[in-house]
C-alpha positions in Angstrom: 0.0 0.0 0.0 1.3 3.5 -0.9 1.9 6.0 1.8 2.8 9.7 1.7 4.8 11.8 4.0 3.8 15.6 3.6 5.9 18.2 5.3 4.9 21.7 6.5 6.9 23.3 3.8 4.9 21.4 1.1 7.5 18.6 0.4 6.1 15.2 -0.3 7.7 11.9 -0.1 6.1 8.7 -1.5 6.8 5.3 0.0 5.2 2.2 1.4 2.9 2.0 4.4 4.2 0.0 7.4 2.4 -0.6 10.6 -1.0 1.0 11.0 -2.6 2.5 7.9 -4.3 5.3 9.9 -3.4 8.9 9.1 -1.3 10.8 11.6 0.0 14.4 12.0 3.1 14.9 14.2 6.4 16.7 14.6 9.1 15.1 12.5 12.4 14.5 14.1 15.4 12.4 13.0 17.6 10.0 15.1 21.2 9.1 13.9 21.6 5.9 15.9 22.8 2.9 13.9 21.2 0.4 16.2 18.6 0.5 19.0 15.5 1.2 17.1 13.3 -0.7 19.7 14.7 1.4 22.5 14.1 4.5 20.5 10.5 3.4 19.8 9.9 2.7 23.5 11.5 5.9 24.8 8.7 8.1 26.2 10.6 11.2 25.3 9.4 10.7 21.7 5.6 11.2 22.6 4.1 13.6 20.2 6.8 13.1 17.5 7.3 10.9 14.5 10.9 9.5 14.2 13.1 9.3 11.1 15.8 6.8 11.5 18.8 8.0 9.3 20.4 4.6 9.2 19.1 2.9 6.0 18.3 -0.6 7.3 16.0 -1.0 10.2 14.4 -4.1 11.6 17.3 -6.5 10.7 17.6 -8.0 14.2 13.9 -8.0 15.0 12.1 -7.2 18.2 13.3 -8.5 21.6 10.6 -7.4 24.2 13.2 -7.6 27.0 14.9 -4.5 25.5 11.9 -2.2 25.7 12.6 1.0 27.7 8.9 1.2 28.6 5.7 -0.8 28.4 4.9 0.4 24.9 6.0 2.5 22.0 5.4 6.3 22.1 6.2 7.9 18.8 3.2 9.0 16.7 4.9 7.3 13.6 8.1 5.6 12.4 9.9 6.6 9.2 12.6 4.4 7.6 14.5 3.9 4.3 14.4 0.1 4.2 12.4 -2.2 6.5 13.8 -5.6 7.0 10.8 -7.9 7.1 12.8 -11.2 7.9 15.0 -10.6 11.0 18.2 -12.6 11.8 18.8 -12.7 15.5 18.6 -15.6 18.0 16.9 -13.3 20.5 14.2 -12.0 18.1 10.6 -12.6 19.2 8.8 -10.6 16.5 9.2 -8.5 13.4 9.2 -4.7 13.6 6.2 -4.7 11.2 4.1 -6.8 13.6 5.3 -4.6 16.5 4.0 -1.5 14.8 0.7 -3.0 13.9 0.3 -4.4 17.5 0.5 -0.9 18.9 -1.3 0.9 16.1 1.8 3.0 15.1 1.7 4.2 11.5 4.8 4.3 9.4 6.3 4.7 6.0 9.3 2.9 4.3 11.1 3.3 1.0 11.7 7.0 1.1 15.0 8.8 0.9 15.5 9.4 4.7 18.9 11.2 4.2 17.3 13.8 1.8 14.4 14.1 4.4 17.0 14.7 7.1 18.8 17.3 5.1 15.5 19.3 4.8 15.1 19.1 8.6 18.7 20.2 9.2 18.4 23.1 6.7 15.0 24.3 7.6 14.6 23.0 11.1 12.3 20.6 12.7 8.8 20.8 11.2 5.4 19.1 11.4 4.3 16.5 8.9 1.5 14.1 7.9 1.6 10.5 7.0 -1.4 9.2 5.0 -2.4 6.4 2.8 -5.0 8.5 1.1 -3.8 8.8 -2.6 -6.4 11.6 -3.1 -5.1 13.9 -0.4 -5.5 17.6 -0.8 -2.5 19.8 0.3 -4.6 22.7 0.9 -6.6 20.7 3.5 -3.4 19.1 5.2 -1.1 22.1 5.4 -3.3 24.0 7.9 -3.5 21.0 10.1 0.3 20.7 10.1 0.7 24.4 11.1 -1.8 24.0 14.0 -0.2 20.9 15.5 1.7 21.1 18.8 2.9 18.3 21.0 1.1 19.8 24.0 1.4 18.5 27.6 2.8 15.1 26.9 4.5 14.5 30.3 1.1 13.7 31.9 0.5 11.2 29.0 3.7 9.2 29.6 4.2 9.2 33.4 3.3 6.3 35.6 -0.2 6.2 37.0 0.8 5.4 40.6 3.8 5.1 42.7 5.8 1.8 42.7 9.0 0.5 44.3 11.9 -1.4 42.8 13.6 -3.2 45.7 17.2 -2.9 46.8 19.1 -2.9 50.1 21.1 0.4 49.5 20.2 4.0 49.6 16.6 5.2 49.0 16.2 7.0 45.8 13.0 8.9 44.7 12.6 8.9 40.9 10.3 11.4 39.6 8.9 9.9 36.4 8.6 12.6 33.8 8.7 10.0 31.0 11.6 7.8 32.5 13.4 5.0 30.7 13.7 1.7 32.4 17.5 1.8 32.4 17.6 4.8 34.7 16.0 2.8 37.5 18.0 -0.3 36.4 21.2 1.6 36.6 20.4 2.7 40.2 19.3 -0.8 41.2 22.5 -2.3 39.9 24.3 0.0 42.4 22.1 -1.3 45.2 19.6 1.4 45.4 16.0 1.0 46.4 14.1 3.1 43.9 10.6 4.5 44.5 9.2 5.8 41.2 6.7 8.7 41.6 4.2 10.0 39.0 5.2 13.4 37.5 2.5 15.4 39.3 3.4 14.0 42.8 3.6 16.9 45.3 7.2 17.6 46.6 5.8 17.2 50.2 5.0 13.5 49.6 8.5 12.8 48.2 10.2 14.7 51.0 8.0 12.9 53.6 9.5 9.6 52.5 13.0 10.9 53.6 14.9 9.7 50.5 18.7 9.7 50.4 18.5 11.1 46.9 16.2 12.4 44.3 16.3 11.6 40.6 14.6 13.7 37.9 14.1 11.7 34.8 13.9 12.4 31.0 10.7 13.2 29.3 9.0 14.6 26.2 7.7 18.0 25.2 8.5 21.7 25.8 9.8 22.0 29.4 8.0 25.3 29.8 4.6 23.4 29.5 5.4 21.7 32.9 4.3 24.7 35.0 3.0 22.9 38.1 5.9 20.4 38.1 8.4 23.2 38.1 6.8 24.7 41.2 7.2 21.4 43.1 10.8 21.1 41.8 11.5 24.4 43.5 10.6 22.8 46.8 12.9 19.8 46.1 15.7 22.2 45.4 15.2 24.0 48.7 15.8 20.6 50.5 19.3 19.4 51.4 18.7 16.1 49.6 21.1 15.3 46.8 19.5 15.6 43.3 20.6 14.2 40.0 18.6 15.2 36.9 18.7 13.9 33.3 17.4 15.6 30.1 13.9 17.1 30.8 14.7 17.0 34.5 17.9 19.0 33.8 15.7 21.6 32.0 13.0 21.8 34.6 15.5 22.2 37.4 17.0 25.2 35.4 13.6 26.7 34.8 12.9 26.3 38.6 15.9 28.4 39.3 15.3 31.4 37.0 17.1 30.1 33.8 15.5 30.0 30.4 15.2 27.3 27.7 14.7 27.5 24.0 13.9 25.2 21.1 16.7 24.0 18.9 16.7 24.1 15.2 16.7 20.3 14.9 17.8 19.0 18.3 20.2 16.2 19.3 18.9 12.6 18.8 21.2 9.7 18.5 24.0 7.7 20.2 27.0 9.6 18.9 27.0 13.1 20.4 30.3 14.2 22.0 30.1 16.2 25.2 33.0 17.8 27.1 33.4 17.7 30.9 34.3 21.3 31.5 36.1 20.4 34.7 38.5 17.7 33.3 38.3 18.6 29.6 37.6 14.9 28.9 35.2 14.2 26.0 32.6 11.5 26.2 30.3 10.1 23.4 26.8 10.2 24.6 23.2 9.1 23.9 20.9 12.1 23.4 17.2 12.8 22.7 16.2 16.4 23.1 14.8 19.3 21.1 15.1 21.9 23.8 18.2 23.2 25.6 19.1 25.4 28.7 20.3 28.9 27.9 23.4 28.6 30.2 24.9 32.0 29.1 22.3 33.9 31.1 22.4 31.5 34.1 23.4 33.2 37.4 26.7 31.7 38.5 25.6 32.2 42.0 23.0 29.5 41.3 24.7 27.2 38.8 27.6 27.0 36.5 28.0 25.0 33.2 29.5 21.5 33.8 29.3 20.0 30.3 29.0 21.4 26.8 28.2 19.9 23.4 31.5 19.6 21.3 29.7 20.1 18.0 27.6 23.1 18.6 28.6 24.4 22.1 25.3 24.2 23.6 24.9 23.4 27.3 24.9 19.7 28.3 25.0 20.0 32.2 25.0 22.2 35.3 26.6 22.1 38.6 24.5 24.0 41.3 26.5 26.3 43.5 26.5 25.4 47.2 24.0 22.5 46.7 24.3 18.7 46.2 22.7 19.0 42.8 24.1 18.3 39.3 22.0 18.0 36.1 22.9 16.8 32.6 21.2 17.0 29.2 22.5 13.7 27.8 21.7 10.1 28.9 24.3 8.3 31.0 22.0 5.2 31.2 22.2 4.9 27.3 19.9 2.3 25.9 20.6 2.7 23.2 24.0 4.3 22.9 27.5 4.2 24.5 27.9 3.8 28.2 30.8 6.3 28.5 29.1 8.5 31.0 27.6 5.8 33.3 30.2 6.9 35.9 27.8 9.8 36.7 25.5 7.4 38.6 28.6 6.6 40.7 29.0 10.3 41.3 25.4 10.4 42.5 26.1 7.4 44.8 29.1 9.2 46.4 27.0 12.4 46.8 24.3 10.5 48.7 26.9 8.7 50.9 28.7 11.9 51.7 25.4 13.8 52.4 24.2 11.0 54.8 27.5 10.9 56.5 27.4 14.7 57.1 24.0 14.5 58.8 25.3 12.0 61.4 23.9 8.8 62.7 21.1 10.8 64.5 19.8 12.3 61.3 16.5 10.9 59.9 18.1 10.1 56.6 20.9 8.0 58.2 18.2 6.3 60.3 16.2 5.3 57.1 19.5 4.2 55.5 20.4 1.9 58.4 16.9 0.4 58.5 17.3 -0.6 54.9 20.4 -2.5 55.7 22.7 -0.2 53.7 26.2 0.4 54.8 29.3 1.3 52.8 32.8 1.2 54.0 34.9 4.3 53.5 37.3 2.5 51.1 34.6 0.7 49.1 34.3 1.9 45.5 31.0 2.1 43.7 31.3 0.3 40.4 28.9 0.2 37.5 
């Protein structure tokens, strides 16, 4: 069945329908990862967007449900050059075509995705429509594209109720703004007991549980849409509990402290983005997925200073908060997909929690909770990934 991708600028690509045949309007973004298409599809940060994979062959190793980063796929649509319908992989449980059909995700294959990506790089991210209607009318579709916005998608992707992932180490409160499973898994692997909270949870509820640390996750959409969440993050900032924030969480923490964010021309999405640690000068290859960035140039240094920058375009990739046990990053140390170069940042968070607990003393409530959970770390013990 023929399918058509129509862009906001009037460009039309003709290909073959894959997945659901229904028509969809969405924001079109591209991802440069060579592998990890299942993790991309199940990353909640893609809610409200249609994903173009720049690597030409997609689906060749099939679907392994164990690798999903959430319970379902989130993109509005999936766009590829060539779809491999016969996967070759001993772990494969399904084909990508069946996976898209199962979750009613429309898609298009057989188009020149590199030409499409060049348009998005030159003109910027734009909205588009995928349709199987051969009699479509541009004059009817283009106004729909201009009117489309992703809206408040964090509420759509967050968990519905609090849940706990067991561990005998420090207690971490993870605010689910659209979290990927590997964030909680990375904490669990280091012994943490992780309590995952819905995005709209009041700060008072999180603080009442006396966590040793707080994690703000990744998530979709424009950070400025999260008005009520930002107000609660201000209260978390005011506590003395160590905080580590990733991606959207990084942006929301900055907004909560008077900074600004802006939309990038076409964003960073892929597993090959170099970031520089401004303290050491060392460069790491990172996994990224964001269309907005913090305007660090106008950040008050009395509040926070830049900690990482993107080597390609110089945009901010992380902040260290002055006088606080808080650091935030724009990229994904948990990867999935992507390189694990920056996984050491979870270890930094572990050490931050340990040092904070020790500074409170054994009589402090946080230390009490920590001892009750059976967690104890010798001074010389190293935290390893």
